[in-house]
C-alpha positions in Angstrom: 95.9 41.3 55.3 92.2 41.7 55.8 92.4 40.3 59.4 95.2 42.8 60.1 93.0 45.6 58.8 90.1 44.4 60.9 92.3 44.1 63.9 93.6 47.6 63.4 90.1 48.9 62.9 89.0 47.3 66.2 92.0 48.8 68.0 91.2 52.2 66.5 87.6 51.8 67.5 88.6 50.9 71.1 90.9 54.0 71.2 88.0 56.2 69.9 85.7 54.7 72.5 88.2 55.2 75.3 88.8 58.8 74.1 85.1 59.5 74.1 84.7 57.9 77.6 87.7 59.9 78.9 86.4 63.1 77.3 83.0 62.7 79.0 84.7 61.9 82.3 87.0 65.0 81.9 83.9 67.2 81.2 82.2 65.8 84.3 85.3 66.4 86.4 85.5 70.0 85.1 81.9 70.6 86.1 82.5 69.0 89.5 85.6 71.2 89.9 83.7 74.3 89.1 81.0 73.4 91.6 83.5 72.6 94.3 85.4 75.8 93.6 82.2 77.8 94.0 81.3 76.0 97.2 84.8 76.6 98.5 84.5 80.4 97.8 81.2 80.4 99.6 82.7 78.6 102.6 85.7 81.0 102.7 83.3 84.0 102.6 81.3 82.4 105.5 84.5 81.8 107.4 85.5 85.4 106.9 82.0 86.6 108.0 82.2 84.4 111.1 85.7 85.6 111.8 84.5 89.2 111.7 81.5 88.4 113.8 83.7 86.6 116.3 86.1 89.5 116.5 83.2 92.0 117.1 81.7 89.7 119.7 85.0 89.2 121.4 85.5 93.0 121.5 82.0 93.5 122.8 82.6 90.9 125.5 85.8 92.6 126.6 84.0 95.9 126.8 81.2 94.4 128.9 83.8 92.7 131.2 85.5 96.1 131.7 82.1 97.8 132.4 81.2 95.0 134.8 84.4 95.4 136.7 83.9 99.2 136.9 80.3 98.7 138.1 81.5 96.1 140.6 84.0 98.6 142.1 81.4 101.4 142.1 79.0 99.0 143.8 81.5 98.2 146.5 82.3 101.9 147.0 78.6 102.7 147.4 78.2 99.9 149.9 81.0 101.3 151.9 79.5 104.8 151.7 76.1 103.3 152.8 77.7 101.6 155.7 79.3 104.9 156.7 76.0 106.7 156.5 74.3 103.9 158.5 77.1 104.2 161.2 76.7 108.0 161.2 72.9 107.6 161.5 73.3 105.1 164.4 75.7 107.5 166.1 73.4 110.4 165.6 70.4 108.4 167.0 72.5 107.5 170.0 73.6 111.1 170.5 70.0 112.3 170.3 68.8 109.6 172.7 71.5 110.6 175.1 70.6 114.3 174.8 66.8 113.8 175.1 65.6 111.3 177.5 63.1 108.8 176.3 59.5 109.9 176.6 58.7 106.9 178.7 61.4 107.8 181.2 59.9 111.3 181.7 56.5 110.1 183.0 
């Protein structure tokens, strides 16, 4: 009978030891879970911030592309106008040269 009591006491002690070990492990897992949850929240906040920043940057890039295209068209139009002015100036110089003989030809 005494050996059964001893055996039962040993089993009970093993169960208590196992419970204590499991309780410590559970506490550690809870701490780890809380830490990971906090890190996850921080990561989600960073992702949200980066997403907003990406959207703002993408919008700014689109606006700059539109402005670039507008300036490109304006530049091409001004080049055409300049070519027209140059042609007009060339024609005017030819007309003036035709009207007034060159000074070297007069002498």
